[in-house]
C-alpha positions in Angstrom: -37.6 16.4 -62.9 -37.0 12.5 -61.3 -38.0 9.8 -63.1 -38.3 7.6 -59.9 -41.1 8.5 -57.5 -41.2 5.0 -55.4 -38.5 3.5 -52.8 -38.6 -0.4 -51.5 -36.8 -0.3 -47.9 -36.8 -4.2 -47.5 -35.8 -4.7 -43.5 -38.1 -7.8 -42.7 -34.9 -9.8 -41.7 -34.2 -11.0 -38.1 -31.2 -8.8 -37.8 -29.4 -11.6 -35.7 -26.0 -9.8 -35.7 -27.2 -7.5 -33.4 -28.9 -10.1 -30.7 -29.9 -9.8 -28.1 -30.7 -6.1 -28.4 -32.5 -6.5 -31.7 -35.0 -8.6 -29.7 -36.7 -5.4 -28.7 -35.1 -2.6 -30.9 -35.5 -2.8 -34.7 -31.6 -2.4 -36.2 -33.0 0.3 -38.6 -33.7 2.6 -35.3 -30.0 2.1 -34.1 -28.4 5.5 -34.0 -25.4 6.9 -36.4 -24.4 10.3 -34.7 -27.8 10.8 -33.1 -30.2 10.0 -35.8 -31.8 6.5 -36.8 -29.8 4.7 -39.7 -33.5 4.4 -41.5 -33.7 8.1 -41.8 -30.6 8.7 -43.9 -32.1 6.0 -46.0 -35.3 8.2 -46.0 -33.5 11.4 -46.5 -31.4 10.1 -49.1 -34.3 8.7 -51.5 -36.4 12.0 -50.8 -33.8 13.6 -51.9 -33.3 12.0 -55.2 -36.8 12.8 -55.8 -39.2 9.6 -54.3 -42.1 10.5 -52.4 -43.3 7.0 -51.6 -41.4 4.6 -49.2 -43.0 1.1 -49.2 -41.1 -0.9 -45.8 -40.9 -4.3 -46.2 -41.2 -5.6 -42.3 -41.6 -8.5 -39.9 -44.1 -8.4 -37.3 -41.4 -7.1 -34.9 -40.8 -3.8 -36.6 -43.9 -1.9 -35.0 -41.6 0.9 -33.5 -40.5 2.1 -36.9 -44.0 2.9 -37.9 -44.0 4.8 -34.3 -41.2 6.6 -35.1 -42.3 8.1 -38.1 -45.7 9.1 -36.8 -46.5 12.8 -35.5 -46.2 13.0 -32.0 -48.8 16.0 -31.3 -49.3 15.1 -28.0 -45.3 14.8 -27.0 -45.0 18.2 -28.7 -47.9 20.0 -26.5 -46.5 18.7 -23.4 -43.0 19.8 -24.2 -44.1 23.1 -25.2 -46.0 23.5 -21.8 -42.7 22.4 -20.0 -40.9 25.2 -22.4 -38.7 23.0 -23.7 -38.4 24.4 -26.9 -35.3 22.9 -28.1 -36.8 19.6 -28.1 -40.2 20.7 -29.5 -38.0 22.0 -32.7 -36.1 18.4 -33.0 -39.6 16.8 -33.3 -40.5 19.6 -35.7 -37.3 19.3 -37.8 -38.1 15.2 -38.0 -41.4 15.9 -39.2 -40.1 18.3 -41.8 -37.7 15.7 -42.7 -40.6 13.7 -43.8 -42.8 15.8 -45.2 -44.2 15.0 -48.7 -43.6 11.3 -48.3 -45.9 8.4 -47.8 -45.1 5.3 -46.1 -46.8 1.8 -46.8 -45.4 -1.4 -44.6 -45.8 -4.8 -46.4 -45.5 -8.0 -43.9 -42.7 -10.7 -45.1 -41.0 -13.4 -43.2 -37.0 -13.7 -43.4 -37.0 -15.2 -47.0 -34.1 -13.2 -48.5 -34.0 -9.3 -49.9 -35.5 -10.5 -53.3 -38.4 -12.0 -51.5 -39.0 -9.0 -49.6 -38.4 -6.8 -52.4 -41.2 -8.9 -54.7 -43.9 -8.5 -52.0 -44.0 -4.8 -53.4 -44.5 -5.5 -57.0 -48.1 -4.9 -56.5 -47.6 -1.5 -55.4 -44.9 -0.5 -57.9 -46.7 -1.6 -60.7 -45.3 -1.1 -64.3 -42.5 1.7 -62.3 -38.8 1.7 -62.1 -38.1 2.2 -58.3 -35.2 2.2 -55.6 -34.2 -0.4 -53.7 -32.3 0.9 -50.7 -30.9 -0.8 -47.6 -30.5 1.3 -44.4 -27.4 -0.5 -42.8 -25.3 0.7 -45.7 -25.0 4.5 -45.6 -23.5 7.1 -48.1 -21.5 10.3 -47.4 -21.7 11.9 -50.7 -22.4 15.6 -52.0 -25.0 14.0 -54.7 -27.1 11.6 -52.9 -26.2 8.0 -53.9 -29.3 7.1 -54.8 -29.9 10.0 -57.2 -26.7 9.2 -59.0 -28.0 5.8 -59.9 -31.1 7.5 -61.0 -29.0 9.9 -63.3 -27.6 6.6 -64.9 -31.1 5.4 -65.1 -32.5 8.1 -66.4 -30.5 7.5 -70.1 -30.2 3.5 -69.5 -33.8 2.6 -68.8 -32.2 -0.4 -67.6 -31.7 -2.0 -64.0 -28.3 -0.3 -61.9 -26.4 -1.2 -58.8 -24.2 0.9 -56.4 -20.3 -0.4 -56.7 -17.8 0.7 -54.5 -14.2 -0.1 -54.8 -12.6 -2.4 -52.0 -9.7 -3.6 -50.8 -8.8 -7.0 -52.2 -8.5 -9.0 -48.9 -11.9 -7.5 -47.9 -13.8 -8.7 -51.0 -14.6 -12.3 -49.5 -17.3 -10.3 -47.7 -19.1 -9.2 -51.0 -20.9 -9.9 -53.8 -18.2 -8.9 -56.5 -18.6 -8.2 -60.0 -17.2 -8.7 -63.2 -18.0 -5.8 -65.7 -17.0 -3.8 -68.9 -16.2 -0.3 -68.2 -18.5 1.8 -70.7 -18.0 5.2 -69.0 -16.4 7.2 -66.5 -17.5 5.0 -63.3 -20.2 3.2 -65.6 -19.7 -0.7 -66.1 -22.3 -3.5 -67.8 -22.0 -6.3 -65.7 -21.0 -9.6 -67.0 -20.8 -11.8 -64.0 -21.4 -11.7 -60.2 -19.6 -13.5 -57.7 -20.9 -13.8 -54.2 -17.9 -13.9 -51.7 -15.2 -15.0 -53.4 -12.8 -16.5 -51.4 -9.6 -16.2 -54.3 -9.2 -14.5 -57.5 -11.9 -11.7 -57.4 -12.9 -10.6 -60.8 -12.5 -7.2 -59.9 -12.1 -4.8 -57.0 -15.8 -3.6 -57.3 -18.2 -4.7 -54.7 -22.2 -4.5 -54.8 -23.3 -1.9 -52.2 -26.9 -1.6 -51.0 -28.4 0.5 -53.5 -30.4 -0.3 -56.4 -32.6 0.5 -59.3 -34.8 -2.1 -60.3 -37.3 -2.2 -63.2 -40.4 -4.2 -63.9 -38.5 -6.8 -65.9 -36.3 -7.4 -62.5 -40.0 -8.3 -60.5 -40.6 -10.6 -63.4 -37.1 -12.3 -62.5 -37.8 -12.3 -58.9 -41.0 -14.2 -59.2 -39.4 -16.9 -61.1 -36.2 -17.2 -58.7 -35.9 -20.4 -56.8 -34.6 -20.2 -53.5 -30.9 -21.0 -52.8 -29.6 -23.2 -50.6 -30.4 -21.3 -47.3 -33.8 -21.2 -48.7 -33.4 -17.4 -49.7 -34.0 -15.3 -52.7 -31.2 -13.0 -52.9 -31.6 -9.9 -55.3 -27.8 -9.7 -56.0 -27.9 -13.2 -57.1 -31.1 -12.7 -59.1 -28.9 -9.7 -61.1 -26.4 -12.5 -61.9 -29.0 -14.7 -63.1 -30.3 -11.8 -65.5 -27.0 -11.4 -66.8 -26.4 -14.9 -67.3 -29.7 -14.9 -69.3 -28.4 -12.0 -71.5 -29.9 -9.2 -69.8 -28.5 -5.7 -69.3 -28.1 -4.9 -65.9 -25.4 -1.5 -65.3 -23.1 -0.9 -62.4 -22.1 2.4 -61.2 -19.2 3.4 -58.9 -21.0 5.8 -56.7 -19.1 8.9 -55.8 -18.6 9.6 -52.0 -18.0 7.2 -48.7 -19.6 3.9 -48.0 -20.4 3.5 -44.3 -21.6 0.0 -43.1 -23.8 -0.5 -40.2 -24.7 -4.3 -40.9 -22.8 -5.8 -37.8 -22.0 -4.4 -34.2 -18.5 -3.6 -35.2 -19.2 -1.5 -38.3 -22.1 0.0 -36.6 -19.8 0.9 -33.8 -17.5 2.3 -36.2 -20.0 4.3 -38.1 -21.3 5.8 -35.5 -18.4 7.0 -34.1 -17.4 8.7 -37.3 -20.8 10.3 -37.4 -21.0 11.3 -33.8 -17.3 12.7 -33.7 -18.2 14.9 -37.1 -22.0 15.9 -35.6 -22.3 19.6 -36.3 -23.6 20.4 -32.9 -22.0 18.0 -30.6 -18.6 16.6 -32.9 -16.3 19.2 -31.5 -17.1 18.4 -27.8 -16.7 14.8 -28.4 -13.6 15.2 -30.1 -12.4 17.1 -26.8 -13.7 14.4 -24.7 -11.3 12.1 -26.9 -8.2 14.0 -26.4 -8.6 14.8 -22.7 -9.4 11.1 -22.0 -6.3 10.3 -24.2 -8.3 7.8 -26.3 -5.8 8.1 -28.9 -4.9 4.3 -28.4 
């Protein structure tokens, strides 16, 4: 039985990289292959055993709550119009969300660590997942489930790691770590966006398992130069203080959607591999001679 029942999804940021679109539409509702990116995160933590999802949002994220609600009047209208395929799609979403509870907490854009801290009173003394929807993992075993397996034996905070080309590491938090088992590392240091000589090729990806100890450290943390409390920086502080934090090099493919370019790339992939529409879209690419 899974030991982690709660997941925090921090989405209180301003999504400035997606302006002007994000003035009206939360980034998390942008589609990847026809499905909102946030739904991938929700389905992942559900598959890992979580049943309670805590969203940390700002006041512009109301549409997300609307998306997650059932729409019986719309379903009835579609049935009256004999649009059964659309009814089945709505019911498919309801089934994907079945068994889950959602809580929304307001926060300002003061860093993901500050956002996560707002959930402390709901998480209490339990471990929980922290999941960022603009990181999507294509994996046989859900990414969060992989981390939960590490936590089950270690009972310590765990962060997802992905191996990246050296030339790309300046955009990520990168770990210096001691390998202690297959894919498992004990983190010794975290370097944020190293401009030269990164300590390894292992970048921090947007999945965590955190413990009550992490909340205590977040509560004591001081904002950085940007006025933000950043969870990976707090992990780095914990390691410097002698606390144990593990990193796990996850199995699977990491797709990013945190910038317009990354989102477009990921949407293209998920669209072209879509189980229903992918074949037709691939034929369209060939017919239009779009192999530049």
